[in-house]
C-alpha positions as CSV (number, residue, x, y, z in Angstrom):
1,M,-12.5,19.7,-2.5
2,S,-13.3,18.9,-6.2
3,G,-12.5,15.5,-7.6
4,R,-12.0,12.2,-5.8
5,T,-8.8,10.7,-4.4
6,V,-8.1,7.2,-5.7
7,V,-5.8,5.0,-3.5
8,V,-4.6,1.9,-5.5
9,G,-3.4,-0.7,-3.0
10,A,-5.5,0.8,-0.2
11,A,-6.1,-2.4,1.8
12,G,-2.4,-3.2,2.4
13,E,-0.8,-2.1,5.6
14,L,0.8,1.0,4.1
15,G,-2.2,1.8,1.9
16,A,-4.6,1.7,4.8
17,V,-2.5,4.2,6.9
18,I,-2.3,6.5,3.9
19,S,-6.1,6.2,3.3
20,Q,-6.8,6.9,7.0
21,R,-4.8,10.1,7.0
22,L,-6.3,11.4,3.7
23,A,-9.8,10.7,5.1
24,R,-9.0,12.7,8.2
25,E,-8.0,15.6,5.9
26,G,-11.3,15.6,4.0
27,H,-10.5,13.6,0.9
28,S,-13.4,11.8,-0.8
29,L,-11.8,8.3,-1.3
30,V,-12.0,5.6,-3.8
31,L,-10.2,2.6,-2.3
32,V,-8.9,0.1,-4.8
33,G,-7.5,-3.4,-4.5
34,R,-8.0,-7.0,-5.6
35,N,-9.7,-8.3,-2.4
36,R,-13.2,-7.1,-1.6
37,G,-13.3,-8.0,2.1
38,P,-10.4,-5.9,3.3
39,L,-11.4,-3.0,1.1
40,E,-14.9,-2.9,2.3
41,Q,-13.8,-3.2,5.9
42,L,-11.5,-0.2,5.5
43,A,-14.2,1.8,3.6
44,A,-16.7,1.2,6.4
45,Q,-14.3,2.8,8.9
46,L,-13.8,6.0,6.8
47,P,-16.1,8.9,5.9
48,D,-17.0,9.3,2.2
49,A,-15.0,6.2,1.1
50,H,-16.0,3.9,-1.7
51,A,-14.4,0.5,-2.4
52,V,-13.7,-0.7,-5.9
53,V,-12.3,-4.2,-6.6
54,C,-9.8,-4.0,-9.4
55,D,-6.8,-5.9,-10.7
56,I,-4.6,-3.2,-12.2
57,T,-2.9,-5.7,-14.5
58,I,-6.3,-6.2,-16.4
59,D,-7.4,-3.5,-18.8
60,A,-11.1,-4.2,-18.3
61,D,-10.8,-3.8,-14.5
62,V,-9.0,-0.5,-14.8
63,A,-11.7,0.7,-17.3
64,H,-14.3,-0.1,-14.7
65,L,-12.4,1.7,-12.1
66,A,-12.4,4.9,-14.2
67,E,-16.2,4.6,-14.5
68,E,-16.6,4.2,-10.8
69,A,-14.1,7.0,-9.8
70,G,-15.3,9.8,-12.1
71,P,-13.0,12.9,-12.2
72,V,-9.9,12.4,-10.0
73,R,-8.0,15.0,-8.1
74,V,-5.4,12.8,-6.5
75,L,-4.1,9.3,-7.5
76,V,-2.0,7.5,-4.9
77,Y,-0.4,4.4,-6.4
78,V,0.8,2.0,-3.6
79,P,1.0,-1.5,-5.0
80,A,4.2,-3.4,-4.0
81,A,6.1,-5.7,-6.4
82,P,6.0,-9.3,-5.4
83,T,9.3,-10.8,-4.2
84,A,10.7,-14.0,-5.5
85,G,14.3,-14.3,-4.3
86,G,17.7,-13.0,-5.5
87,I,18.8,-12.1,-9.0
88,M,20.0,-15.7,-9.8
89,E,16.9,-17.4,-8.3
90,A,13.9,-15.2,-9.2
91,P,12.2,-16.6,-12.3
92,P,12.1,-14.1,-15.2
93,S,8.3,-14.5,-15.2
94,A,8.3,-13.1,-11.6
95,I,10.4,-10.2,-12.6
96,N,8.1,-9.5,-15.5
97,Q,5.1,-9.7,-13.1
98,A,6.7,-7.2,-10.8
99,V,7.3,-4.7,-13.6
100,E,3.7,-5.3,-14.8
101,V,2.4,-4.3,-11.3
102,K,4.7,-1.3,-10.7
103,V,4.7,0.1,-14.3
104,G,2.0,-1.5,-16.3
105,G,-0.7,-0.9,-13.7
106,L,0.4,2.7,-13.2
107,L,0.2,3.4,-16.9
108,R,-3.2,1.8,-17.2
109,C,-4.5,4.0,-14.4
110,L,-3.1,7.2,-15.8
111,R,-4.4,6.5,-19.3
112,V,-8.0,6.1,-18.3
113,L,-8.5,8.2,-15.2
114,T,-9.7,11.7,-16.0
115,P,-8.0,14.4,-13.9
116,T,-10.1,17.2,-12.5
117,F,-9.3,20.3,-14.5
118,G,-9.1,23.7,-12.7
119,E,-6.5,26.1,-11.6
120,E,-4.2,23.3,-10.3
121,L,-3.1,20.1,-11.9
122,A,-4.3,16.8,-10.5
123,V,-1.6,14.9,-8.8
124,T,-0.2,11.4,-9.0
125,I,1.8,10.1,-6.1
126,V,3.7,6.9,-6.7
127,I,5.0,4.9,-3.8
128,G,8.3,3.4,-5.1
129,G,11.1,2.2,-2.9
130,N,14.8,2.6,-2.0
131,L,15.5,-0.8,-3.5
132,A,15.5,0.8,-6.9
133,Y,18.8,2.5,-5.9
134,D,20.2,0.2,-3.3
135,P,19.1,-3.4,-4.0
136,I,19.4,-6.2,-1.5
137,P,20.1,-9.9,-2.2
138,D,16.7,-11.4,-1.7
139,A,14.5,-8.8,-3.4
140,A,15.6,-8.7,-7.0
141,T,12.0,-8.3,-8.3
142,S,11.3,-5.3,-6.1
143,G,14.6,-3.6,-7.0
144,I,14.2,-4.1,-10.8
145,A,10.5,-3.1,-10.7
146,N,11.0,0.0,-8.6
147,A,13.9,1.1,-10.9
148,A,11.7,0.6,-13.9
149,Q,8.9,2.6,-12.3
150,A,11.3,5.5,-11.5
151,N,12.4,5.5,-15.1
152,A,8.7,5.5,-16.3
153,V,8.0,8.5,-14.0
154,R,10.9,10.4,-15.5
155,Q,9.3,9.9,-18.9
156,L,5.8,10.7,-17.7
157,Q,6.9,14.0,-16.1
158,G,7.3,15.5,-19.6
159,V,3.9,14.5,-21.0
160,L,1.5,14.5,-18.1
161,P,1.1,18.2,-17.4
162,S,-0.5,18.7,-20.9
163,R,-3.0,16.0,-19.8
164,G,-3.8,17.7,-16.5
165,W,-1.5,15.8,-14.2
166,R,1.7,16.3,-12.2
167,I,3.6,13.3,-10.7
168,H,5.8,12.6,-7.7
169,V,7.6,9.5,-6.4
170,I,8.1,8.6,-2.7
171,A,10.9,6.1,-2.2
172,P,10.7,4.8,1.4
173,G,12.4,1.9,2.9
174,P,12.7,-0.2,4.7
175,V,9.3,0.5,6.1
176,E,8.2,-1.0,9.4
177,T,5.5,-3.3,8.0
178,Q,4.7,-7.0,7.8
179,R,6.1,-6.9,4.3
180,W,9.5,-5.9,5.5
181,D,9.3,-8.6,8.2
182,T,8.8,-11.2,5.4
183,L,11.8,-10.0,3.5
184,A,13.9,-10.1,6.7
185,V,12.8,-13.7,7.4
186,A,13.9,-14.6,3.8
187,E,17.3,-13.0,4.3
188,A,17.8,-14.7,7.7
189,Q,17.0,-18.1,6.2
190,R,19.4,-17.5,3.2
191,R,22.2,-16.4,5.5
192,A,21.4,-19.0,8.2
193,V,21.4,-16.4,10.9
194,P,18.9,-15.5,13.6
195,L,16.2,-13.0,12.5
196,E,17.3,-10.6,15.2
197,V,20.7,-10.2,13.3
198,I,18.9,-9.0,10.2
199,K,16.7,-6.6,12.2
200,D,19.7,-5.2,14.1
201,E,21.6,-4.7,10.8
202,A,18.6,-2.9,9.3
203,V,18.4,-0.5,12.3
204,S,22.1,0.1,12.5
205,G,22.2,1.0,8.8
206,S,20.3,4.2,9.5
207,P,21.8,7.2,11.2
208,L,18.5,7.5,13.0
209,L,18.8,3.9,14.2
210,R,15.3,2.9,13.0
211,L,13.1,2.0,10.1
212,T,10.7,4.4,8.3
213,S,7.2,4.3,9.7
214,P,4.0,4.0,7.7
215,N,2.8,7.3,9.3
216,E,5.8,9.1,7.9
217,V,5.0,7.9,4.4
218,A,1.4,8.9,4.8
219,W,2.6,12.4,5.9
220,A,4.6,12.7,2.7
221,V,1.6,11.7,0.6
222,S,-0.5,14.4,2.3
223,M,2.3,17.0,1.7
224,L,2.6,16.1,-2.0
225,A,-1.2,16.3,-2.4
226,D,-1.0,20.0,-1.5
227,P,-0.9,22.3,-4.5
228,L,2.1,24.1,-3.1
229,S,4.2,20.9,-3.8
230,A,3.8,21.3,-7.6
231,A,7.4,22.5,-8.0
232,L,8.5,19.0,-6.9
233,H,6.9,17.6,-10.2
234,G,8.9,14.6,-11.4
235,S,11.1,14.4,-8.4
236,T,11.7,11.5,-6.0
237,L,11.4,12.0,-2.3
238,L,13.8,9.5,-0.6
239,M,12.5,8.4,2.9
240,D,15.0,5.9,4.0
241,T,16.0,7.5,7.4
242,G,19.4,8.5,5.9
243,R,20.6,5.2,4.7
244,R,21.7,6.2,1.2
245,R,25.2,7.8,1.0
246,A,25.7,7.9,-2.7
247,I,25.2,11.0,-4.9
248,P,22.6,11.2,-6.4
């Protein structure tokens, strides 16, 4: 398998599950994040994995990442937008920070990482979120940033192939992680109801009566990394266990 697979946001709960699956499938991994300890701990558990500390909001850090990674076959972009309350409470600076993570960091990576040229295009897989389409009261920053990211991908789909890339978005949610638990606690506090009420509502909102699992998202990443998924270039794969009823 020529070229390396870069996972940005690898040390988070979702990023780690994605990295573990890709490692089992033979990917040579570059694990990227801001905190050295969790990255190196994950890298030590995986064959042919290398940790690179990088803040994707800093140009110099991303330039260093490009030097460390070399030619790239797959870029998986996982960073989550920070949350800062509802639309009337979240400071504009927090909204700007969220967009900087979801859009600015992605653009920095794509502009400096060199795709592996060959018969197939290298692939970028962006982990967005269903809050881009169906926002909730206590996560304005995530909703706005994911919507901005989806728009950026729509623009990128026209220009990336000439530069050696194809691109896809996975929009999961809610995903059964500690991050979702944190959002649920915030909503329970805002509404002054028990946490179990929020969890029961989240489960009942899905025809499958459950949340999306990290393993399901990792499967989707693996599927999109396959060259046969190229016809999905530019599209968004919604993985919300059937919550969205609107068209599109």
